[in-house]
C-alpha positions as CSV (number, residue, x, y, z in Angstrom):
1,M,-9.2,4.3,-0.4
2,N,-11.8,7.0,-0.7
3,L,-13.6,7.6,2.6
4,E,-16.1,10.0,1.2
5,N,-18.4,7.2,0.2
6,N,-17.5,4.8,3.0
7,N,-18.2,4.8,6.7
8,P,-14.9,5.7,8.5
9,K,-15.9,3.4,11.4
10,L,-15.4,0.4,9.1
11,I,-11.6,1.2,8.9
12,S,-9.6,-0.2,11.8
13,P,-8.2,2.6,14.0
14,L,-4.8,0.7,13.9
15,T,-4.9,0.8,10.1
16,L,-5.6,4.6,10.3
17,A,-2.6,4.9,12.7
18,F,-0.4,2.8,10.3
19,V,-1.2,5.3,7.5
20,G,-1.0,8.3,9.8
21,D,2.5,7.3,11.1
22,G,3.8,7.6,7.5
23,V,1.9,10.8,6.8
24,Y,3.2,12.5,10.0
25,D,6.8,11.2,9.5
26,L,6.9,12.6,6.0
27,L,5.5,16.0,7.2
28,V,8.3,16.2,9.8
29,R,11.0,15.2,7.2
30,K,9.7,17.7,4.7
31,Y,9.8,20.5,7.3
32,L,13.3,19.6,8.4
33,V,14.7,19.5,4.9
34,N,13.1,22.8,4.0
35,H,14.2,24.6,7.2
36,H,17.6,23.1,8.1
37,D,20.7,22.5,6.1
38,L,22.2,19.6,8.0
39,H,23.6,16.2,7.4
40,V,21.1,13.3,7.3
41,G,22.2,12.0,10.7
42,E,21.5,15.3,12.3
43,L,18.2,15.6,10.5
44,N,17.2,12.1,11.8
45,K,18.1,13.1,15.4
46,M,15.8,16.1,15.1
47,K,13.0,14.0,13.5
48,V,13.1,11.4,16.2
49,K,12.3,14.1,18.8
50,F,9.0,14.8,16.9
51,V,7.9,11.3,16.0
52,N,8.4,9.5,19.4
53,C,5.3,8.5,21.4
54,K,5.9,11.0,24.2
55,S,6.0,14.0,21.8
56,Q,3.0,12.8,19.8
57,A,1.0,12.4,23.0
58,E,2.0,16.0,24.0
59,F,0.9,17.2,20.5
60,A,-2.4,15.3,20.7
61,K,-3.2,17.0,24.0
62,M,-2.3,20.4,22.6
63,L,-4.5,19.9,19.5
64,M,-7.6,18.8,21.5
65,P,-9.2,22.2,21.8
66,I,-9.2,22.7,18.0
67,L,-10.4,19.3,16.9
68,T,-13.8,18.8,15.4
69,E,-16.2,16.3,16.9
70,E,-15.4,13.9,14.1
71,E,-11.6,14.3,14.5
72,L,-11.9,13.9,18.3
73,S,-13.9,10.7,17.7
74,I,-11.2,9.3,15.4
75,Y,-8.5,10.2,17.9
76,K,-10.4,8.4,20.7
77,R,-10.9,5.3,18.6
78,G,-7.2,5.2,17.9
79,R,-6.3,5.9,21.5
80,N,-8.6,3.2,22.7
81,A,-7.5,0.6,20.2
82,S,-5.5,-2.4,21.5
83,P,-2.1,-2.5,19.7
84,K,-0.3,-5.8,19.9
85,C,3.1,-4.3,20.7
86,T,4.3,-2.5,23.8
87,P,6.2,0.8,23.8
88,K,10.0,0.6,23.9
89,H,10.2,4.2,25.0
90,G,7.5,6.1,26.9
91,T,4.5,5.0,28.9
92,V,1.6,2.9,27.8
93,G,-0.6,6.0,28.2
94,D,1.7,8.0,25.9
95,Y,1.7,5.1,23.4
96,H,-2.1,5.0,23.3
97,S,-2.3,8.8,22.8
98,A,0.3,8.6,20.1
99,T,-1.8,5.9,18.3
100,G,-4.8,8.2,18.5
101,F,-2.7,11.0,17.1
102,E,-1.5,8.9,14.2
103,A,-5.0,7.6,13.5
104,L,-6.2,11.2,13.2
105,F,-3.5,12.0,10.6
106,G,-4.3,8.7,8.7
107,F,-8.0,9.4,8.7
108,L,-7.5,13.0,7.4
109,Y,-5.1,11.8,4.7
110,L,-7.4,9.1,3.5
111,K,-10.3,11.5,3.5
112,G,-8.3,13.9,1.3
113,E,-8.2,16.7,3.9
114,T,-4.7,17.8,3.2
115,D,-5.4,21.4,4.2
116,R,-6.6,20.3,7.6
117,I,-3.4,18.2,8.0
118,E,-1.3,21.2,7.2
119,T,-3.2,23.3,9.7
120,L,-2.7,20.8,12.5
121,F,0.9,20.3,11.6
122,N,1.5,24.1,11.6
123,K,0.1,24.3,15.1
124,I,2.6,21.7,16.2
125,V,5.5,23.5,14.6
126,E,4.3,26.8,16.1
127,S,4.1,25.2,19.5
128,R,7.6,23.8,19.5
129,E,10.1,24.8,16.8
130,I,11.8,21.8,15.4
131,T,15.4,22.4,16.5
132,E,18.2,20.4,18.0
């Protein structure tokens, strides 16, 4: 999907979050593999600490000051969407913030803004080193 010729508002925020979940998960996995020589089980434990809704909500809050108006709008659309499931871990508020966070990453990916994705991800890594 190429968003350059389409109105991003036509794409469901939950669809953006679906894509963003995969994009963000892959970024974390890539980072872990490149920076830690551990067994897969240990890598997965570390990954979970960065992909859970509480952590994503914290990262979303941290990124707010550097988001563009468009990015903030996408985040809010994702945050305000009504997912059909309820969080197994974390609060409903964290879950909604995490959905906005994932929607932002999905939007940027589908728009082809990989440099911006890397910038945001690097801010996350700088704020909280991915360690055990």
